[in-house]
DOMILO-947907 format. One record per residue (C-alpha): x, y, z. Coordinates in steps of 0.1 Angstrom, whole numbers, plus 5000, padded with zeros to 4 digits. Layout:
<rs>
XYZ;...
</rs>
This chain:
<rs>
911095641176;910795661138;907595851136;909396171125;911496021097;909396191071;909496531087;911896781071;913896961098;915997191076;916997231040;919897421025;921297490991;920297540955;921697460920;924797660912;928597690919;928697930949;929397830985;925697780992;925097590960;925497230948;925597060914;924996680918;926096620954;926896250956;928296090988;928596241023;930096151056;929796281092;932496321118;932296361156;933296721154;929996841139;931196841103;929496701072;931696621042;930396571007;931496540971;929896820949;930496620917;929596850889;931297140906;934496930909;934997000946;934696880981;932397071005;932297081043;929197201061;927997221097;925796931109;923897171131;922697441107;924197311074;926197641071;929097621046;932497591063;934997511036;935297401000;938397280981;939097150946;938897280910;938397110877;941696990862;943996700855;946696790881;947396600913;945296840934;942496880909;939196690904;937096580876;933596460888;934596340923;931996090935;932695850964;934095970997;935095811030;936395981061;938395901092;940296111118;943496101097;942396141061;939596161035;939595921005;938096070973;937095870942;938296120916;936495920889;936996150859;940696150865;940695770872;942295800906;941795770944;942996080962;944096100999;943396431017;944596521052;941496541075;942996831096;944597051070;942696931039;946096921021;946696680993;948696371003;948896140973;946995980943;946895620931;945695510897;942595290896;940595090871;937995370867;937195440830;934295670833;932795930857;929695770872;928595670907;931395530929;930495460965;933195420993;933095281028;935895181051;936694971082;939694981105;941994821078;940594861044;938695081019;935794921000;934295070968;931694990942;931695160909;930595130873;932995050845;932595050808;932594680798;934994520774;931794450753;931494820745;930295160756;926595050758;927494800786;928394890821;929794640847;929494680884;932794640901;933394580938;936894630952;938794620985;941994820990;944394871019;943895201038;947695241041;948495291004;945195180986;946894870973;944394640956;943294340977;940394200958;938194280928;934894130917;932794190887;929394160904;926994130875;928293900847;925293660851;922893940841;924594040808;922393860783;920394140765;921794410742;922194730762;922494560796;924094770823;924294780861;924195090882;925495100918;923295250944;925195220976;927295000998;927494951036;929494751061;928294551091;930594311109;931994061085;929694161057;929394421029;925994511015;925694620978;922594780964;922294810926;919994800896;920394570866;918794740836;918394590801;916294630770;913594400785;913294600818;914994660851;915694460883;916794600917;918894400941;920494400975;923394160980;924994051012;928693941007;931593851029;934094131031;937193911030;936593760996;933193900983;931593560982;927793590980;925893511011;922393621002;920593810975;917193980975;915194160949;914094490964;910394420956;910594120980;909994151017;913294161034;
</rs>
């Protein structure tokens, strides 16, 4: 029954830096224990709230360049063993223990800006989409899709999703979200340029990111 999808059940939070506040929350995940995990990007921290009443349970992270610090964390994925955080402003992926929330390790990435990374995972791999400043200059953003091993975040595959759209001055692509289903990864993004904007959903194979189907979002899917 989807009749109540538009009904607001509960709201929580306001702009700020306190435990009940947020400043650009980006990605969130749920676990089976009743917790909600999210990146509070402009507060440079990770927050945990109750799924039941949205009450604040825990926050961790501060602004900095150290191993346990964050600079605009964006993407987040969760499993029973660890959290993976896209620490974009520090150009790293961070692993955090799911039980103690203690820092495990960082790996360097190809991030070169703090933007809108989105993470998902399956039983073996981490998948992420993110924006990167193009080799053509700061006015151009590429959309990058990557797969990495869950064991050590070693790179498996990388694809520049949007080279075919880069024709007008000022072209850039902004990732919306990614999702997994079976053998496929779905990528939602906008391709903006001086002449206007287009919005897309792509269906790709997880194993090699080959394109299966593409839709513009103003089409009937």
